[in-house]
C-alpha positions in Angstrom: 0.0 0.0 0.0 1.2 3.4 -0.9 0.8 6.5 1.2 -0.3 8.3 -2.0 -3.5 6.2 -2.4 -6.7 8.2 -2.4 -10.2 7.0 -1.6 -13.3 8.8 -2.8 -16.8 8.4 -1.6 -19.6 9.9 -3.8 -23.2 10.2 -2.6 -25.5 10.6 -5.6 -29.2 11.5 -5.6 -30.7 10.7 -9.0 -33.7 12.5 -10.5 -36.4 9.7 -10.5 -37.4 10.3 -14.1 -33.7 9.8 -15.2 -33.0 6.5 -13.4 -32.6 4.4 -16.5 -30.2 6.8 -18.0 -28.3 7.0 -14.7 -27.9 3.3 -14.5 -26.4 3.2 -18.0 -24.0 6.0 -17.3 -23.0 4.5 -13.9 -22.3 1.2 -15.5 -20.2 2.7 -18.2 -18.2 4.7 -15.6 -17.7 1.7 -13.3 -16.6 -0.7 -16.0 -14.4 1.9 -17.6 -12.9 3.0 -14.3 -12.1 -0.6 -13.3 -10.0 -1.0 -16.5 -7.8 2.0 -15.6 -4.4 0.9 -14.4 -4.5 3.4 -11.5 -7.9 2.4 -10.2 -7.7 -0.2 -7.4 -11.4 -0.3 -6.6 -14.7 1.1 -8.0 -17.9 0.0 -6.4 -21.5 1.2 -6.7 -24.0 0.8 -3.9 -27.7 1.5 -3.8 -29.2 2.9 -0.6 -31.5 0.6 1.3 -33.7 3.5 2.2 -34.0 5.3 -1.1 -34.2 3.9 -4.6 -32.7 7.1 -6.0 -29.7 7.4 -3.7 -26.4 5.7 -4.6 -22.8 5.6 -3.3 -19.7 5.2 -5.3 -16.6 3.9 -3.5 -13.4 4.4 -5.4 -9.7 3.9 -4.6 -6.9 5.2 -6.8 -3.1 4.7 -6.6 -2.4 8.4 -6.5 -3.6 11.9 -7.3 -2.1 11.4 -10.8 -4.4 8.3 -11.2 -7.4 10.4 -10.2 -6.4 13.0 -12.8 -6.1 10.3 -15.4 -9.5 9.0 -14.4 -11.1 12.4 -14.9 -9.6 12.6 -18.4 -11.4 9.4 -19.6 -14.4 9.3 -21.9 -16.5 7.3 -19.4 -15.9 10.1 -16.8 -17.1 12.7 -19.3 -20.4 10.7 -19.7 -20.8 11.0 -15.9 -19.9 14.7 -15.9 -22.4 15.4 -18.7 -25.2 13.5 -16.9 -24.6 15.6 -13.7 -24.4 18.9 -15.6 -27.7 18.1 -17.4 -29.5 17.9 -14.1 -29.7 14.1 -13.9 -28.5 14.0 -10.4 -26.9 15.9 -7.5 -23.7 14.5 -5.9 -21.3 15.2 -3.1 -17.9 13.7 -3.0 -15.2 13.4 -0.3 -11.6 12.4 -0.7 -9.6 10.6 2.0 -6.3 8.9 2.6 -5.7 5.6 4.5 -4.4 5.6 8.1 -2.3 2.5 7.5 -1.7 -0.6 5.4 -4.3 -2.5 7.5 -7.0 -0.1 6.3 -7.0 -1.3 2.6 -6.4 -5.0 2.3 -5.6 -6.3 -1.2 
C-alpha cells in the first residue's frame, strides 16, 4: 500500500425520471474505471432507504491516477449527466491511516 493512495466516496441523488439513464452512465463509468491501471477499486452501492440514492466507493493509486480517471471518456459521460441535471452529488476524498485499512 502506498501513502499516495486516495479513496473517494460519492453520494448521488438521482432524478427519478432519469433513473434508466443514470444506471447506463453509472455502469459505463464503473466498467471503464475498473479497467484503468491506477484504479484499485470502483464499487457502486444503492441505498437501502431510497431507490434514487447511490454511493460510489473508489480507490486510486495516487492523485495522478485520479487526474487520469477524470480525463477518460466514461468520466465525461458522468460529468455530462450531472451537468444536465440528472443528479446531485457530493464527493469526499480521503487517505488511509495505515496498510491495515486497505487490504488487497
